[in-house]
C-alpha positions in Angstrom: -5.8 6.3 16.3 -3.7 7.4 13.5 -1.1 5.5 11.4 2.1 4.1 12.9 4.9 4.6 10.4 8.5 3.9 10.2 10.3 6.8 12.1 12.1 7.8 8.8 8.8 7.6 6.5 7.1 11.0 5.3 3.3 10.9 5.9 2.5 14.2 5.0 0.7 12.8 2.0 -2.3 11.1 3.8 -3.6 14.8 4.1 -4.5 14.8 0.5 -5.6 11.0 0.3 -9.1 10.5 -1.1 -9.8 8.2 1.7 -9.3 10.9 4.6 -13.0 10.7 6.0 -13.9 7.5 4.4 -15.0 4.7 6.7 -11.9 2.4 7.1 -13.9 -0.9 7.2 -14.2 -0.4 3.7 -10.4 -0.7 3.2 -10.2 -4.0 5.5 -13.0 -6.3 4.0 -13.5 -9.6 5.1 -11.8 -12.6 3.3 -13.5 -13.2 -0.2 -15.4 -10.0 0.0 -15.2 -7.4 -2.7 -12.3 -5.0 -2.8 -13.7 -3.1 -5.6 -15.3 -0.2 -3.7 -12.0 0.5 -2.0 -9.9 0.8 -5.2 -12.6 3.0 -6.9 -11.6 5.4 -4.0 -7.9 5.1 -4.2 -8.2 4.9 -8.3 -8.4 8.9 -8.6 -6.3 9.6 -5.6 -3.3 12.1 -6.3 -1.2 10.1 -3.5 -1.9 6.7 -4.5 1.8 6.2 -5.2 3.1 7.5 -1.7 0.0 5.3 0.0 1.4 2.1 -1.7 5.0 2.6 -1.0 4.3 3.4 2.7 2.1 -0.1 2.8 5.2 -1.8 1.1 7.8 -0.1 3.4 5.8 -0.9 6.4 4.9 -4.5 5.3 1.4 -4.0 5.3 -0.3 -7.3 5.5 -3.8 -6.4 5.4 -6.2 -4.2 3.6 -6.4 -2.0 0.5 -3.4 0.4 0.4 -2.4 2.6 -2.7 -5.3 0.7 -4.8 -3.8 -2.7 -4.1 -4.8 -5.7 -2.0 -2.2 -7.7 0.0 -1.8 -10.1 -2.8 -0.8 -7.7 -5.2 1.2 -6.0 -2.8 3.2 -9.4 -2.1 3.8 -9.7 -5.7 5.4 -6.4 -5.6 7.6 -7.2 -2.7 8.7 -10.5 -4.7 9.6 -9.0 -7.6 11.2 -6.2 -6.0 13.5 -8.9 -4.0 14.2 -10.7 -7.3 15.4 -7.6 -8.9 17.8 -6.7 -5.7 19.0 -10.2 -5.8 20.0 -10.0 -9.7 21.6 -6.6 -9.2 23.6 -7.7 -6.0 24.6 -11.1 -8.3 25.8 -8.7 -10.8 27.9 -6.6 -8.6 29.2 -9.4 -6.4 
């Protein structure tokens, strides 16, 4: 199976992830189901930030990535978009 990424993204971090070998279904819970167990796996992961950035850059819309749900990642994407727009307005 494997994860497909944009060609320029480094995915070597996956070798060090806490979720390596864990049932992937844990990270893709049904709507309304608890995400706590998946987030617990992520909490102490040394590559959590890399995982989150991977999901943000690839537009992952489902599952727990880097310890964050889809909703939490949407907030980050919105915030980044606002920051880019503000920076562009300052320089333009």
